[in-house]
C-alpha positions as CSV (number, residue, x, y, z in Angstrom):
1,X,185.7,110.5,106.4
2,X,182.7,111.5,104.3
3,X,183.5,113.9,101.6
4,X,182.0,117.6,101.9
5,X,180.2,116.8,98.6
6,X,178.3,113.7,99.8
7,X,176.9,115.1,103.1
8,X,175.7,118.5,100.8
9,X,174.2,115.7,98.7
10,X,172.5,113.9,101.9
11,X,171.4,117.0,103.6
12,X,169.8,118.2,100.2
13,X,168.0,114.9,99.6
14,X,166.6,114.9,102.8
15,X,164.6,118.6,102.6
16,X,163.2,117.2,99.7
17,X,162.0,114.2,101.3
18,X,160.5,116.2,103.9
19,X,159.1,119.3,101.6
20,X,157.3,116.2,99.4
21,X,156.0,114.5,102.6
22,X,154.7,117.6,103.8
23,X,153.2,118.6,100.3
24,X,151.7,115.0,100.2
25,X,150.2,114.9,103.6
26,X,148.9,118.6,103.3
27,X,147.8,118.9,99.7
28,X,147.0,122.5,100.5
29,X,144.6,121.1,103.1
30,X,142.0,119.1,101.0
31,X,143.3,115.6,101.4
32,X,142.8,115.7,105.4
33,X,139.6,117.7,104.7
34,X,138.1,115.1,102.6
35,X,138.6,112.4,104.8
36,X,136.7,114.2,107.9
37,X,134.0,114.8,105.7
38,X,133.9,111.4,104.5
39,X,133.9,110.5,108.2
40,X,130.7,112.8,108.8
41,X,128.9,112.0,106.3
42,X,129.6,107.8,107.0
43,X,128.5,108.6,110.7
44,X,125.3,110.1,109.2
45,X,124.3,107.3,107.1
46,X,121.5,105.0,108.9
47,X,119.8,101.7,108.0
48,X,115.9,102.3,108.9
49,X,114.0,98.2,109.3
50,X,110.5,98.5,108.3
51,X,108.4,95.5,108.9
52,X,105.3,95.1,106.5
53,X,102.8,92.7,106.0
54,X,102.6,93.4,101.8
55,X,104.7,90.3,100.6
56,X,104.1,91.7,97.0
57,X,106.2,94.8,96.2
58,X,105.2,94.5,92.6
59,X,101.5,95.2,92.8
60,X,98.9,96.8,95.0
61,X,99.8,98.0,98.0
62,X,103.0,96.7,98.6
63,X,104.2,98.6,95.2
64,X,102.6,101.9,96.9
65,X,104.4,101.4,99.8
66,X,107.7,100.1,98.4
67,X,107.2,103.2,95.8
68,X,107.0,105.5,98.9
69,X,110.4,104.0,100.5
70,X,112.3,104.4,96.9
71,X,111.2,108.1,97.1
72,X,112.4,108.8,100.8
73,X,115.7,107.1,99.9
74,X,116.4,109.0,96.4
75,X,115.6,112.7,98.8
76,X,117.5,111.3,101.8
77,X,120.5,109.5,100.2
78,X,122.0,108.7,104.0
79,X,119.1,106.4,105.2
80,X,119.0,102.9,103.6
81,X,115.2,101.1,104.4
82,X,115.4,97.5,104.5
83,X,112.2,95.9,104.5
84,X,111.0,92.5,105.9
85,X,107.6,91.6,104.8
86,X,105.0,88.8,105.9
87,X,101.6,88.1,104.9
88,X,98.5,87.3,106.9
89,X,99.0,85.9,110.4
90,X,102.7,85.4,109.8
91,X,103.3,88.8,110.3
92,X,101.4,89.2,113.2
93,X,103.3,85.9,114.6
94,X,106.8,87.2,114.2
95,X,105.6,90.8,115.6
96,X,105.1,89.3,118.7
97,X,108.1,87.3,118.8
98,X,110.0,90.7,117.9
99,X,107.8,92.2,121.2
100,X,108.7,89.3,123.4
101,X,112.6,90.4,122.8
102,X,112.5,94.2,122.4
103,X,113.5,93.7,118.5
104,X,115.0,97.0,117.7
105,X,113.2,97.0,114.2
106,X,112.0,100.7,113.6
107,X,108.7,101.3,112.2
108,X,106.0,98.0,111.9
109,X,102.6,97.4,110.6
110,X,99.9,97.0,113.3
111,X,96.5,96.1,113.6
112,X,94.3,98.6,115.6
113,X,92.4,97.4,118.2
114,X,93.3,94.0,120.7
115,X,96.6,93.5,118.9
116,X,97.7,96.8,119.2
117,X,96.7,97.1,122.6
118,X,99.2,94.2,123.7
119,X,102.6,96.2,121.8
120,X,101.3,99.0,124.0
121,X,101.4,97.6,127.1
122,X,104.3,95.9,126.7
123,X,106.2,99.3,126.1
124,X,107.0,98.4,122.1
125,X,105.3,101.2,120.1
126,X,106.0,104.5,121.0
127,X,103.1,106.9,121.8
128,X,102.4,109.5,119.1
129,X,101.1,113.4,119.8
130,X,98.1,113.4,117.5
131,X,98.7,117.7,117.4
132,X,101.7,116.5,114.7
133,X,99.0,114.6,112.8
134,X,95.8,117.3,113.1
135,X,96.3,119.1,110.2
136,X,96.0,119.0,106.0
137,X,99.5,117.9,105.5
138,X,98.0,114.4,106.9
139,X,94.5,114.9,106.1
140,X,93.3,112.1,108.0
141,X,89.2,111.8,108.2
142,X,87.5,112.3,111.5
143,X,87.2,109.3,114.1
144,X,90.3,107.5,112.1
145,X,92.4,107.4,115.0
146,X,89.5,105.2,117.2
147,X,91.3,101.9,117.0
148,X,94.8,102.9,117.8
149,X,94.2,105.1,120.9
150,X,94.0,103.8,124.4
151,X,93.4,105.7,127.5
152,X,93.1,108.9,125.3
153,X,96.7,108.4,124.2
154,X,97.5,107.6,120.6
155,X,100.1,104.8,119.3
156,X,99.6,104.4,115.7
157,X,98.2,105.9,112.5
158,X,95.6,104.4,110.4
159,X,96.9,103.2,107.0
160,X,93.2,102.2,105.2
161,X,89.5,102.4,105.4
162,X,88.6,99.1,105.6
163,X,85.5,97.5,104.7
164,X,83.9,94.4,104.2
165,X,82.3,93.2,100.8
166,X,81.4,90.2,98.3
167,X,84.0,90.0,95.4
168,X,82.3,88.2,92.4
169,X,83.0,86.6,88.9
170,X,80.3,88.3,86.4
171,X,81.3,85.7,83.9
172,X,80.3,82.6,85.9
173,X,77.1,83.8,87.3
174,X,76.0,84.9,83.8
175,X,77.0,82.0,82.3
176,X,75.3,79.6,84.6
177,X,72.3,82.1,84.8
178,X,72.3,82.4,88.4
179,X,71.2,86.2,89.9
180,X,73.7,87.8,92.1
181,X,72.5,87.3,95.7
182,X,71.0,90.2,97.4
183,X,69.3,88.4,100.4
184,X,70.6,85.6,102.6
185,X,67.8,83.2,100.8
186,X,69.1,84.0,97.5
187,X,72.7,83.6,98.6
188,X,71.7,80.0,99.8
189,X,70.1,79.5,96.4
190,X,73.0,80.4,94.6
191,X,74.8,78.2,96.8
192,X,72.8,75.5,96.2
193,X,72.9,75.8,92.2
194,X,76.7,76.5,92.0
195,X,77.5,73.7,93.9
196,X,75.1,71.7,91.2
197,X,77.5,72.8,88.1
198,X,81.0,72.1,90.2
199,X,81.5,75.6,90.7
200,X,82.7,76.8,94.4
201,X,80.3,79.4,95.3
202,X,82.0,81.3,97.9
203,X,86.1,80.9,98.8
204,X,86.5,81.5,102.2
205,X,90.1,81.6,104.5
206,X,88.8,79.5,107.3
207,X,92.2,78.7,108.7
208,X,92.9,82.3,109.8
209,X,89.6,82.3,111.6
210,X,89.2,86.3,112.5
211,X,86.9,86.5,109.2
212,X,84.3,83.8,110.4
213,X,84.1,86.2,113.1
214,X,83.8,89.4,110.7
215,X,81.2,87.7,108.3
216,X,79.0,86.8,111.9
217,X,79.5,90.3,112.8
218,X,77.8,91.3,109.3
219,X,74.9,89.1,109.6
220,X,74.5,89.9,113.2
221,X,74.0,93.6,112.1
222,X,71.8,93.0,109.1
223,X,69.4,90.7,111.4
224,X,69.5,93.8,114.3
225,X,70.3,96.6,112.0
226,X,71.9,98.3,115.2
227,X,75.7,98.1,114.1
228,X,76.7,99.0,117.7
229,X,75.1,96.0,119.2
230,X,77.6,93.9,119.4
231,X,80.5,96.2,120.6
232,X,78.1,96.8,123.2
233,X,78.1,92.9,124.2
234,X,82.2,92.8,124.0
235,X,81.9,95.4,126.4
236,X,79.4,94.4,128.7
237,X,77.0,96.6,128.6
238,X,74.6,93.7,127.3
239,X,74.6,90.3,127.1
240,X,74.9,88.1,124.3
241,X,72.0,86.6,125.5
242,X,69.9,89.1,125.9
243,X,69.7,90.2,122.3
244,X,68.2,87.6,120.0
245,X,69.8,88.9,117.1
246,X,73.3,87.3,118.1
247,X,71.4,83.6,118.3
248,X,69.7,84.4,115.4
249,X,72.9,85.6,113.4
250,X,74.5,81.7,114.6
251,X,71.7,80.2,113.6
252,X,72.0,82.1,109.7
253,X,75.9,81.5,109.6
254,X,75.0,78.0,110.2
255,X,72.7,77.4,107.1
256,X,75.5,79.0,105.0
257,X,77.8,76.4,106.0
258,X,75.1,73.6,106.0
259,X,74.3,75.3,102.2
260,X,78.3,74.1,101.3
261,X,78.3,77.8,100.5
262,X,82.2,77.5,101.4
263,X,84.8,75.3,99.4
264,X,85.2,71.5,100.9
265,X,87.8,71.9,103.3
266,X,87.9,75.9,103.7
267,X,89.2,75.6,107.6
268,X,92.6,74.3,106.0
269,X,92.4,77.0,103.6
270,X,94.6,80.2,104.3
271,X,94.1,83.7,102.9
272,X,96.1,82.9,99.7
273,X,95.3,79.8,99.0
274,X,91.2,81.3,99.2
275,X,92.1,84.1,97.0
276,X,93.3,82.0,94.2
277,X,90.6,80.0,94.5
278,X,88.6,83.1,93.3
279,X,91.2,84.5,91.2
280,X,91.6,81.3,89.1
281,X,88.4,81.4,88.5
282,X,87.0,77.9,90.3
283,X,84.7,80.3,93.2
284,X,82.0,82.8,91.6
285,X,82.6,84.5,95.0
286,X,85.0,85.6,97.7
287,X,84.2,87.3,101.1
288,X,87.1,89.9,101.7
289,X,87.8,93.6,101.8
290,X,88.2,96.7,100.7
291,X,92.4,96.2,100.9
292,X,91.5,93.9,97.6
293,X,90.6,96.1,95.4
294,X,94.0,96.1,93.7
295,X,93.0,92.8,92.3
296,X,91.4,95.1,89.6
297,X,94.6,96.7,88.1
298,X,97.0,93.6,89.0
299,X,98.5,92.6,86.3
300,X,99.6,89.6,87.3
301,X,96.1,88.4,87.3
302,X,94.3,87.3,83.8
303,X,93.0,90.0,81.9
304,X,89.4,87.5,81.5
305,X,89.4,87.6,85.1
306,X,90.3,91.0,85.5
307,X,87.6,92.4,82.7
308,X,84.7,90.1,85.2
309,X,85.7,91.4,88.5
310,X,82.9,93.3,90.7
311,X,81.7,94.1,93.7
312,X,78.6,93.7,96.1
313,X,77.0,94.5,99.4
314,X,76.6,91.8,102.0
315,X,72.9,90.7,101.7
316,X,70.2,91.6,103.7
317,X,68.3,89.3,106.1
318,X,64.4,88.5,105.0
319,X,62.4,90.5,107.6
320,X,65.7,91.8,109.5
321,X,66.0,95.2,110.2
322,X,69.5,96.1,108.7
323,X,69.8,97.7,105.3
324,X,72.6,96.9,102.2
325,X,73.7,100.3,102.9
326,X,74.7,99.5,106.4
327,X,78.6,99.1,106.0
328,X,81.0,97.0,108.3
329,X,83.9,99.4,107.8
330,X,86.8,100.6,110.5
331,X,90.1,101.4,110.3
332,X,92.0,98.6,110.1
333,X,95.9,98.3,109.9
334,X,98.5,101.1,110.5
335,X,101.8,102.3,111.1
336,X,103.7,102.6,114.4
337,X,106.9,103.8,115.3
338,X,108.8,101.2,117.6
339,X,110.2,102.3,121.0
340,X,113.5,100.2,120.9
341,X,114.6,101.7,117.7
342,X,118.2,102.7,117.3
343,X,117.4,105.6,115.2
344,X,114.5,107.2,116.5
345,X,114.5,110.4,114.9
346,X,115.4,109.3,111.7
347,X,112.4,106.6,112.0
348,X,109.9,109.7,112.9
349,X,111.4,111.8,109.9
350,X,110.2,108.8,107.7
351,X,107.0,107.4,109.3
352,X,106.1,111.5,109.0
353,X,107.2,111.0,105.1
354,X,105.1,108.0,104.6
355,X,101.9,109.1,106.5
356,X,101.7,112.6,104.6
357,X,99.1,113.3,102.1
358,X,101.1,113.4,99.1
359,X,102.7,109.9,100.2
360,X,100.3,107.1,101.3
361,X,97.0,108.2,100.4
362,X,98.3,109.2,96.8
363,X,100.1,106.1,96.0
364,X,97.7,103.8,98.2
365,X,94.6,104.7,96.2
366,X,96.6,105.0,92.6
367,X,98.7,102.0,93.0
368,X,97.3,99.8,95.4
369,X,93.3,100.6,94.8
370,X,93.3,101.0,98.7
371,X,90.7,103.3,100.9
372,X,93.0,105.5,102.7
373,X,91.9,106.8,106.1
374,X,93.0,110.4,104.8
375,X,91.4,112.6,102.2
376,X,92.0,111.7,98.8
377,X,91.3,112.7,95.6
378,X,89.9,110.4,92.4
379,X,92.2,110.3,89.4
380,X,89.3,110.1,87.1
381,X,90.8,106.8,85.3
382,X,89.7,104.5,88.4
383,X,88.5,101.2,87.3
384,X,84.8,100.4,87.8
385,X,85.5,97.9,90.7
386,X,87.0,101.1,92.4
387,X,84.4,103.6,92.1
388,X,81.5,101.6,92.9
389,X,83.6,100.9,96.1
390,X,84.0,104.3,96.9
391,X,80.2,104.7,96.3
392,X,80.1,102.1,98.7
393,X,81.6,103.9,101.1
394,X,80.3,107.3,100.7
395,X,76.7,106.1,100.7
396,X,77.1,104.0,103.7
397,X,73.9,104.6,106.3
398,X,76.0,103.3,109.1
399,X,79.2,101.7,110.3
400,X,80.4,100.1,113.4
401,X,83.7,101.9,113.5
402,X,85.5,98.9,114.7
403,X,85.7,95.2,114.6
404,X,83.9,93.4,117.5
405,X,86.7,90.8,118.0
406,X,89.3,93.3,118.1
407,X,87.4,95.6,120.3
408,X,88.0,93.6,123.4
409,X,91.4,92.1,124.9
410,X,93.9,90.3,123.1
411,X,93.0,87.2,125.7
412,X,89.0,87.8,124.2
413,X,90.1,88.0,120.4
414,X,92.0,84.7,120.7
415,X,88.9,82.6,122.5
416,X,86.6,84.3,120.0
417,X,88.5,83.1,117.1
418,X,88.7,79.4,118.8
419,X,85.6,79.1,119.2
420,X,84.3,80.1,115.6
421,X,87.1,77.7,114.5
422,X,85.0,75.1,116.3
423,X,81.5,76.3,115.6
424,X,82.5,76.5,111.6
425,X,83.3,73.2,112.1
426,X,80.4,72.1,113.5
427,X,82.0,70.7,117.1
428,X,79.7,73.3,119.1
429,X,75.6,74.1,118.2
430,X,74.7,78.0,117.7
431,X,73.4,78.0,121.1
432,X,76.7,77.1,122.6
433,X,78.5,79.7,120.7
434,X,76.2,82.2,122.3
435,X,76.8,80.5,125.9
436,X,80.4,80.3,125.1
437,X,80.8,84.2,124.1
438,X,79.2,85.6,127.0
439,X,81.6,83.8,129.2
440,X,84.9,84.9,127.4
441,X,83.9,88.5,127.1
442,X,82.9,88.2,130.9
443,X,86.3,86.4,131.6
444,X,88.4,89.6,129.8
445,X,87.0,91.9,132.2
446,X,88.0,90.4,135.2
C-alpha cells in the first residue's frame, strides 16, 4: 500500500513537471512566435541565377556588374544572386544550350539582333513593357531599343552604346617613327613598316569570326559614305551585286590581309589571345570596340601600357565618300529576363534595379569605362582615352544603328561568319564572297 505522504509527493512532482513543460513550450509566446517568424523569413529567401559574359569580376565592366549585384544583396538580404560568367562566344554557346533545355536561370546577358531573336522565338526570354523603362528613372537614349525589339515588342534592355575603333600603342608608333594611319593606304604602309621591325601591326581575333564582318562593314561605309546600304542589302532592298562599294570593300579587306596587317595565325586567335598580344606590347594596334575602354584604368595591365594607350577612328578610303567621323555604332549587348525563372517577381526587381539610371550607367562608366545606352554624367576624372572616345561618339556624323551580321536571321549570321572565315583565310575571292553573300541573304528570306 502506498503511503498518503508518498502519493502527495508524487502529485506535487507531477504538477511541477506539467507547469515547467507549459512554461518551456510557451515562454510567454516568444519561442513559438520566433519559430514562425524564422520559417516565414526562410520562405522569403530566394537565389537568383545571373548569366554574364564578363568573367573578370575585379576590373572593368565585370567589376561594375558585381558592384551593383553586391549593392542589391546588401539592400535585399533575403536575395542571393549567383553569377555564372563566360567570355566571348562561350557565353553565347552555353546560352543556346540553356535555351534548348529551358534551363531556369533568371537574368541573362544577350546580344541584340539575330541572337536575341532566336531566344525570343523559342520563348526563352520574357517580353518587356517599354513604358516601364521610358522615364528619367532609366534615362535610355532615343533609338536604343532598336536591336532588342521584334514585331513591335521589347525583349531586352541595352547595356552599352557600342562603337568600333582602333586602339593603338603611342610608344610603338613614336619609337619607330611611324605615323598613326588616317587612310587605308597609310594603314597598309604602316603594316609593312612594323612588319619590317618585327612588330605585329594589328592584333585580330579571327577565330571569333564576327569581327571580320564588322571590319568589312566599316570599310564598305568608308567607300560608299552610306551606313544604311549594307543593312538594306541584308533586308533585300538591294543586291550585294548592285552597289560597287560591296566588292570594293572586299578587295580592300583582302589588301589588308595580304599586306600582313594581322598577326600570323590570326584565324586561330580568339578574343583573349588577340587582346593579350596588344596589352603585352607585341602589337601596335588592336581592332576592337568602345567596350574595352576600361583598359585605361585596369591596374592588372602594366603602367607603361596604360600610359601609352590611345584610340583612333577607322581610316578613310582615298576617293571614298565616307568620313572619319562616320562611326560604326549601335546598341549591342543587353540584359533579358528568362521566362523559365523560378522567381519572376524577385528577378524583375533586381533587373529593374540593375538597369536604373543610378546603377548600370553610373558604375559602368566610372568602373568599367563603357558607354551606356543611357544618359550619364562625366565625373571630370576620366582618363584621356575615355574622354577622346566620348568626343568620338558625341561628334559622330552618322551611325548605322545596327551591326549588319546581326540584322538578319540567326542562320544568316552563321552563314556570313563562315563566309568571312573562308574569305580571310584565302579560300574564296572577293568576287566569290559577294556572290555568296547575295545567296545567303536571299536564303534567309525564303
